[in-house]
LUMTOR-103630 format. One record per residue: x negated, y negated, z negated of N, C-alpha, C in turn; residue in one letter; residue number from 1. Coordinates in pm, whole numbers, plus 50000, padded with zeros to 5 digits. Layout:
N
REC  n.px  n.py  n.pz ca.px ca.py ca.pz  c.px  c.py  c.pz residu num
REC     X     Y     Z     X     Y     Z     X     Y     Z      a NUM
...
END
This chain:
236
REC  n.px  n.py  n.pz ca.px ca.py ca.pz  c.px  c.py  c.pz residu num
REC 53004 01979 20694 52933 02125 20692 52982 02211 20837      m   1
REC 52940 02220 20923 52999 02349 21026 52966 02465 20978      f   2
REC 53050 02570 20988 53021 02700 20972 52936 02714 21066      p   3
REC 52862 02849 20979 52729 02939 21064 52766 03040 21089      l   4
REC 52823 03094 21173 52871 03259 21174 52746 03367 21149      r   5
REC 52753 03473 21095 52646 03554 21065 52579 03595 21221      m   6
REC 52642 03594 21330 52621 03624 21455 52486 03535 21503      l   7
REC 52564 03365 21473 52493 03220 21514 52340 03257 21431      d   8
REC 52325 03300 21306 52229 03262 21236 52117 03366 21277      a   9
REC 52140 03479 21303 52072 03599 21333 52021 03528 21492      f  10
REC 52089 03488 21610 52069 03453 21711 51941 03311 21708      r  11
REC 51981 03240 21588 51893 03120 21547 51750 03187 21516      y  12
REC 51744 03276 21421 51654 03336 21389 51546 03383 21506      l  13
REC 51627 03475 21573 51546 03541 21705 51476 03412 21790      h  14
REC 51559 03311 21813 51503 03214 21907 51377 03164 21831      i  15
REC 51366 03140 21721 51246 03076 21607 51143 03143 21624      v  16
REC 51175 03308 21616 51074 03393 21641 51007 03408 21779      l  17
REC 51087 03378 21847 50988 03369 21971 50939 03258 22026      m  18
REC 50988 03116 21963 50935 03001 21981 50796 03014 21896      v  19
REC 50772 03059 21770 50628 03085 21688 50552 03182 21749      f  20
REC 50611 03268 21801 50508 03385 21886 50438 03298 21975      w  21
REC 50491 03251 22068 50431 03163 22203 50341 03078 22136      l  22
REC 50403 02949 22059 50308 02875 22005 50214 02916 21957      g  23
REC 50225 03036 21842 50094 03036 21786 50008 03103 21890      g  24
REC 50026 03182 21981 49942 03240 22074 49872 03148 22151      d  25
REC 49949 03045 22176 49883 02933 22277 49732 02893 22177      l  26
REC 49801 02864 22094 49678 02815 21958 49549 02901 21948      g  27
REC 49614 03043 21955 49507 03141 21946 49421 03133 22068      v  28
REC 49502 03130 22188 49390 03118 22294 49322 03005 22305      f  29
REC 49364 02893 22285 49304 02740 22275 49173 02765 22171      y  30
REC 49168 02812 22085 49083 02800 21956 48989 02922 21992      s  31
REC 48992 03032 22088 48925 03111 22125 48785 03080 22220      s  32
REC 48841 02957 22282 48757 02897 22394 48621 02824 22321      r  33
REC 48650 02763 22175 48551 02743 22113 48451 02870 22045      f  34
REC 48514 02961 22031 48448 03078 21967 48331 03139 22024      v  35
REC 48348 03124 22164 48257 03172 22276 48189 03041 22342      i  36
REC 48187 02969 22284 48125 02816 22336 47974 02828 22273      d  37
REC 47890 02845 22354 47760 02894 22326 47655 02747 22241      e  38
REC 47740 02633 22336 47685 02507 22313 47713 02470 22151      s  39
REC 47816 02536 22097 47846 02479 21963 47744 02563 21864      l  40
REC 47722 02518 21751 47664 02555 21648 47713 02671 21587      t  41
REC 47634 02792 21523 47752 02925 21476 47835 02843 21355      p  42
REC 47826 02752 21284 47888 02710 21156 48039 02660 21243      a  43
REC 48019 02582 21341 48145 02552 21417 48232 02602 21481      a  44
REC 48134 02728 21565 48217 02861 21608 48290 02944 21486      r  45
REC 48237 02977 21384 48314 03011 21265 48424 02963 21223      l  46
REC 48410 02834 21219 48528 02757 21203 48646 02790 21273      t  47
REC 48617 02785 21436 48693 02813 21521 48763 02950 21530      a  48
REC 48655 03049 21458 48707 03171 21449 48824 03195 21337      l  49
REC 48810 03084 21217 48900 03080 21108 49012 03053 21150      k  50
REC 49033 02941 21255 49160 02881 21281 49214 02993 21375      i  51
REC 49170 03052 21437 49188 03143 21530 49278 03275 21471      m  52
REC 49191 03302 21385 49281 03418 21280 49359 03397 21175      s  53
REC 49359 03235 21120 49451 03210 21092 49597 03191 21176      g  54
REC 49603 03128 21294 49662 03114 21403 49742 03271 21423      l  55
REC 49651 03379 21446 49703 03453 21496 49791 03540 21422      d  56
REC 49774 03515 21274 49910 03589 21169 50011 03566 21201      l  57
REC 50058 03423 21272 50198 03403 21279 50294 03504 21430      g  58
REC 50219 03483 21524 50230 03567 21614 50282 03735 21582      p  59
REC 50181 03798 21503 50221 03921 21469 50336 03942 21374      k  60
REC 50354 03838 21318 50449 03869 21252 50596 03838 21293      i  61
REC 50587 03726 21364 50701 03721 21509 50703 03869 21552      c  62
REC 50633 03918 21624 50641 04036 21699 50717 04161 21607      l  63
REC 50669 04159 21476 50722 04239 21402 50881 04217 21376      i  64
REC 50916 04148 21335 51098 04066 21316 51129 04056 21423      l  65
REC 51097 04037 21510 51150 04041 21653 51257 04169 21677      f  66
REC 51241 04289 21620 51252 04406 21649 51417 04386 21552      l  67
REC 51382 04403 21425 51497 04386 21332 51618 04263 21368      p  68
REC 51547 04188 21384 51634 04045 21441 51736 04054 21548      s  69
REC 51644 04122 21652 51701 04196 21771 51846 04290 21748      g  70
REC 51776 04412 21681 51903 04506 21683 51977 04455 21550      l  71
REC 51968 04366 21470 52095 04301 21449 52163 04234 21519      t  72
REC 52158 04142 21578 52236 04093 21693 52316 04191 21779      l  73
REC 52270 04291 21815 52284 04408 21839 52448 04461 21751      v  74
REC 52429 04479 21666 52510 04509 21552 52630 04420 21525      s  75
REC 52594 04286 21529 52688 04177 21481 52782 04161 21622      l  76
REC 52707 04187 21747 52806 04170 21826 52924 04234 21868      d  77
REC 53033 04175 21958 53162 04243 21921 53135 04373 22049      a  78
REC 53035 04362 22162 53012 04470 22232 52914 04592 22198      h  79
REC 52879 04592 22043 52771 04672 22035 52830 04798 22039      g  80
REC 52682 04880 22037 52706 04997 22103 52785 05118 21991      g  81
REC 52814 05246 22063 52841 05339 21955 52810 05475 22001      y  82
REC 52791 05520 21909 52723 05722 21916 52837 05778 21838      v  83
REC 52871 05882 21915 52996 05980 21847 53070 05912 21794      f  84
REC 53147 05780 21823 53276 05751 21814 53217 05620 21659      g  85
REC 53094 05637 21653 53050 05553 21504 52982 05427 21565      l  86
REC 53000 05307 21488 52927 05213 21530 52765 05255 21549      k  87
REC 52687 05214 21618 52546 05262 21650 52467 05217 21548      m  88
REC 52471 05069 21517 52375 05012 21395 52502 04929 21312      l  89
REC 52505 05031 21179 52623 04995 21093 52533 04901 20962      p  90
REC 52568 04824 20890 52489 04737 20809 52410 04820 20731      w  91
REC 52454 04910 20684 52423 05009 20595 52271 05080 20657      w  92
REC 52264 05069 20778 52155 05145 20850 52039 04997 20899      l  93
REC 52067 04860 20887 52009 04742 20886 51932 04726 20791      l  94
REC 51979 04760 20653 51895 04741 20548 51759 04806 20541      v  95
REC 51803 04940 20558 51625 05003 20561 51573 04960 20681      p  96
REC 51619 04906 20762 51547 04885 20907 51461 04762 20872      l  97
REC 51552 04632 20825 51454 04535 20754 51368 04546 20666      w  98
REC 51396 04650 20546 51282 04682 20446 51151 04738 20517      i  99
REC 51183 04839 20624 51077 04903 20669 50979 04805 20762      g 100
REC 51045 04704 20820 51032 04598 20902 50924 04494 20819      a 101
REC 50969 04462 20691 50877 04377 20580 50762 04471 20544      f 102
REC 50771 04643 20526 50653 04693 20490 50554 04681 20628      a 103
REC 50615 04725 20757 50540 04709 20837 50451 04566 20831      w 104
REC 50512 04457 20785 50443 04346 20793 50325 04347 20706      v 105
REC 50352 04341 20589 50257 04433 20468 50153 04495 20537      r 106
REC 50156 04591 20597 50061 04702 20644 49972 04600 20755      l 107
REC 50037 04536 20847 49941 04412 20947 49918 04325 20839      m 108
REC 49974 04269 20775 49872 04168 20680 49766 04199 20581      h 109
REC 49781 04323 20568 49660 04386 20482 49513 04411 20543      t 110
REC 49516 04442 20689 49464 04470 20768 49411 04356 20868      d 111
REC 49492 04259 20855 49436 04132 20918 49364 04059 20853      h 112
REC 49361 04019 20712 49288 03997 20606 49152 04053 20569      h 113
REC 49153 04173 20611 49051 04286 20569 49010 04362 20658      a 114
REC 48962 04324 20795 48974 04409 20908 48847 04519 20902      p 115
REC 48880 04638 20917 48779 04754 20885 48725 04786 20745      g 116
REC 48849 04715 20635 48817 04757 20528 48912 04843 20462      k 117
REC 49027 04872 20562 49125 04934 20520 49187 05040 20626      h 118
REC 49052 05150 20685 49094 05230 20794 49237 05292 20799      p 119
REC 49292 05374 20686 49410 05444 20682 49516 05359 20682      l 120
REC 49509 05231 20647 49626 05093 20694 49633 05098 20813      v 121
REC 49516 05067 20874 49474 05053 21033 49596 05155 21126      k 122
REC 49540 05260 21110 49577 05401 21156 49734 05393 21153      k 123
REC 49764 05378 21004 49919 05370 20971 49972 05285 21093      i 124
REC 49936 05150 21087 49991 05030 21190 49977 05092 21337      d 125
REC 49896 05161 21362 49864 05181 21494 49988 05271 21533      w 126
REC 49999 05391 21448 50064 05484 21484 50258 05458 21487      i 127
REC 50266 05337 21367 50392 05277 21411 50410 05221 21538      v 128
REC 50318 05129 21570 50324 05066 21674 50364 05173 21796      r 129
REC 50258 05241 21832 50321 05384 21897 50455 05395 21916      i 130
REC 50501 05466 21770 50655 05518 21767 50723 05426 21834      a 131
REC 50727 05276 21794 50801 05170 21837 50804 05153 21992      v 132
REC 50674 05157 22032 50672 05172 22207 50779 05275 22235      i 133
REC 50735 05419 22217 50788 05503 22268 50956 05478 22263      a 134
REC 50970 05470 22132 51122 05428 22081 51200 05322 22199      g 135
REC 51143 05242 22172 51199 05108 22262 51199 05110 22422      m 136
REC 51075 05220 22431 51089 05207 22630 51187 05329 22637      a 137
REC 51221 05373 22582 51303 05520 22585 51440 05480 22567      g 138
REC 51447 05380 22483 51627 05313 22471 51645 05232 22585      a 139
REC 51514 05151 22610 51557 05073 22747 51565 05144 22854      g 140
REC 51525 05249 22901 51493 05336 22997 51669 05360 23042      l 141
REC 51715 05380 22927 51836 05464 22894 51935 05387 22927      y 142
REC 51923 05246 22876 52014 05158 22866 51997 05084 23047      t 143
REC 51901 05110 23080 51881 05048 23235 51954 05173 23346      l 144
REC 51947 05294 23276 52024 05421 23388 52100 05436 23380      i 145
REC 52168 05429 23236 52282 05508 23203 52416 05421 23262      a 146
REC 52518 05455 23330 52622 05377 23316 52706 05345 23238      a 147
REC 52725 05363 23136 52803 05296 23003 52703 05351 22892      e 148
REC 52607 05309 22845 52502 05327 22764 52538 05326 22623      p 149
REC 52556 05418 22542 52615 05440 22388 52742 05325 22384      f 150
REC 52834 05419 22496 52937 05344 22517 52989 05214 22582      g 151
REC 52886 05142 22588 52919 04991 22607 52969 04994 22771      v 152
REC 53052 04919 22766 53087 04944 22900 53097 04756 22949      t 153
REC 53032 04681 22914 52991 04533 22978 52848 04564 23071      t 154
REC 52797 04639 23108 52697 04626 23173 52562 04567 23137      n 155
REC 52533 04624 22982 52382 04559 22936 52262 04592 22975      p 156
REC 52231 04617 23142 52138 04622 23155 52008 04518 23145      r 157
REC 52069 04396 23124 51966 04296 23106 51908 04337 22940      w 158
REC 51985 04404 22805 51955 04434 22728 51810 04517 22738      l 159
REC 51866 04615 22841 51747 04741 22859 51642 04687 22896      g 160
REC 51621 04589 23025 51516 04527 23076 51433 04455 22933      a 161
REC 51528 04375 22878 51462 04322 22736 51359 04406 22645      k 162
REC 51457 04494 22622 51386 04636 22501 51221 04681 22584      v 163
REC 51269 04694 22723 51121 04722 22803 51016 04613 22772      l 164
REC 51049 04506 22800 50978 04377 22756 50901 04385 22619      l 165
REC 50993 04403 22510 50942 04405 22411 50833 04530 22368      y 166
REC 50859 04616 22437 50782 04744 22423 50626 04724 22500      s 167
REC 50640 04615 22619 50510 04616 22695 50446 04493 22616      l 168
REC 50511 04427 22512 50411 04319 22457 50378 04399 22327      a 169
REC 50399 04508 22301 50344 04585 22189 50196 04636 22229      i 170
REC 50251 04708 22372 50176 04760 22436 50039 04673 22466      a 171
REC 50023 04562 22497 49963 04467 22530 49895 04441 22412      a 172
REC 49937 04433 22328 49866 04392 22200 49764 04510 22157      g 173
REC 49816 04612 22172 49708 04742 22130 49618 04710 22213      l 174
REC 49614 04697 22355 49542 04653 22461 49401 04568 22390      g 175
REC 49459 04473 22366 49398 04329 22347 49294 04406 22174      i 176
REC 49340 04497 22088 49281 04535 21993 49157 04621 22026      r 177
REC 49212 04730 22123 49096 04784 22188 48978 04701 22275      r 178
REC 49002 04615 22296 48925 04507 22404 48832 04453 22312      t 179
REC 48880 04405 22188 48814 04339 22104 48720 04424 21996      l 180
REC 48708 04579 22022 48641 04644 21922 48486 04592 21936      r 181
REC 48406 04536 22043 48254 04498 22075 48249 04390 22013      p 182
REC 48365 04262 21990 48344 04157 21921 48299 04133 21757      f 183
REC 48359 04203 21684 48264 04174 21519 48171 04171 21537      g 184
REC 48063 04321 21558 47931 04344 21592 47851 04221 21636      a 185
REC 47900 04164 21782 47847 04089 21839 47845 03917 21773      a 186
REC 47985 03895 21703 47996 03756 21652 47917 03760 21514      f 187
REC 47892 03897 21445 47807 03911 21352 47668 03865 21388      g 188
REC 47583 03908 21503 47490 03864 21543 47454 03718 21561      a 189
REC 47560 03653 21615 47561 03499 21635 47552 03441 21484      v 190
REC 47619 03486 21399 47592 03436 21259 47459 03417 21197      m 191
REC 47417 03542 21239 47274 03578 21134 47186 03538 21257      a 192
REC 47218 03457 21376 47106 03405 21456 47017 03441 21545      g 193
REC 47054 03603 21540 46978 03710 21623 47061 03715 21755      s 194
REC 47161 03632 21811 47227 03634 21926 47145 03603 22024      a 195
REC 47122 03730 22165 47037 03681 22279 47152 03638 22378      g 196
REC 47106 03624 22504 47220 03617 22619 47278 03753 22631      p 197
REC 47247 03865 22586 47318 04007 22627 47404 03989 22510      e 198
REC 47399 03949 22388 47512 03968 22288 47601 03900 22318      t 199
REC 47562 03702 22366 47664 03632 22393 47779 03674 22536      e 200
REC 47693 03766 22608 47761 03830 22735 47872 03930 22660      s 201
REC 47861 04038 22564 47932 04061 22470 48046 04005 22425      v 202
REC 48008 03899 22368 48124 03845 22308 48225 03788 22374      l 203
REC 48163 03692 22553 48271 03657 22595 48333 03754 22688      r 204
REC 48285 03853 22722 48360 03985 22774 48458 04045 22704      r 205
REC 48456 04023 22573 48544 04081 22480 48648 04035 22460      s 206
REC 48614 03901 22415 48739 03779 22461 48830 03778 22570      v 207
REC 48742 03741 22648 48806 03676 22816 48856 03851 22858      n 208
REC 48800 03976 22804 48902 04073 22851 49032 04059 22839      g 209
REC 49055 04036 22695 49189 04037 22638 49276 03933 22734      c 210
REC 49224 03851 22805 49329 03770 22931 49441 03813 22958      l 211
REC 49409 03934 23039 49535 04025 23109 49633 04032 22999      p 212
REC 49591 04071 22912 49717 04113 22784 49771 04025 22725      y 213
REC 49701 03894 22709 49768 03795 22652 49854 03724 22751      v 214
REC 49825 03764 22875 49939 03692 22969 50041 03771 22973      w 215
REC 50014 03905 22965 50137 04015 23011 50212 03984 22862      a 216
REC 50151 03959 22744 50272 03895 22629 50316 03821 22660      i 217
REC 50273 03687 22706 50339 03572 22767 50447 03595 22840      w 218
REC 50436 03637 22964 50508 03653 23073 50625 03769 22992      l 219
REC 50619 03853 22910 50708 03948 22852 50805 03886 22769      s 220
REC 50738 03804 22676 50851 03723 22606 50915 03622 22647      v 221
REC 50863 03532 22754 50889 03461 22857 51070 03533 22896      l 222
REC 50998 03610 22971 51141 03699 23066 51251 03718 22961      l 223
REC 51213 03793 22827 51261 03858 22746 51408 03738 22719      a 224
REC 51333 03599 22643 51397 03500 22623 51497 03458 22754      g 225
REC 51499 03446 22875 51531 03440 22977 51663 03547 23012      l 226
REC 51660 03681 22973 51757 03751 22961 51844 03781 22882      l 227
REC 51798 03737 22731 51906 03717 22646 51960 03582 22673      g 228
REC 51906 03502 22749 52053 03373 22777 52125 03386 22873      v 229
REC 52036 03432 22988 52105 03423 23108 52222 03575 23096      a 230
REC 52168 03685 23049 52258 03803 23048 52296 03849 23207      k 231
REC 52185 03848 23255 52226 03880 23435 52334 04007 23460      p 232
REC 52435 03979 23542 52515 04099 23594 52597 04126 23448      f 233
REC 52582 04063 23362 52693 04145 23199 52818 04116 23258      a 234
REC 52941 04183 23213 53052 04161 23229 53101 04119 23109      n 235
REC 53105 04015 23045 53152 03973 22921 53252 03917 22933      l 236
END
């Protein structure tokens, strides 16, 4: 058996999360094509929607856990930052960070399986995402601009760009949510057998309108992975 360092373990977890995030998203995109296919029976389209919803849970979990796993890597890395002479992310701060992340997963899971039935949960989840976007965007911009961000002297601008891409992916996810708002009522009409050309048009627009956001997420995750591997211009 080869020894597995803690840093290696979390680096591996970070990679696995990225793989499942992209793979699951691809499945969601593919199954969505059948959901809006008018030539299929309502039962077939409902089955496609159930598959799409089931697959979508994976990327949602990966998006959330990408944050604590990435911050754990920063903490474990020998070049991790310091604030006022203290380690920026000590282990005792990582513990509540992971607990908070799993609480966030729980919120998302509750809303995912009962959409519209828990408005407070949905609102809290939305607020958390806005806060994470603001926090990560601020930290990313600071890392890009500062000469030695958080006392790190190895030029971690690649990390600042990666953090910005993560915040962009979350923002794109919120864009998808807003675009899909007409979907529920339109699909309900399809299931009730009362959908006409106008309803089908609304259904297609709500799903296809998400495509720019989906591409933004894919590009963000792929570029973030590339930055994490290449670490361009870093002085390591």
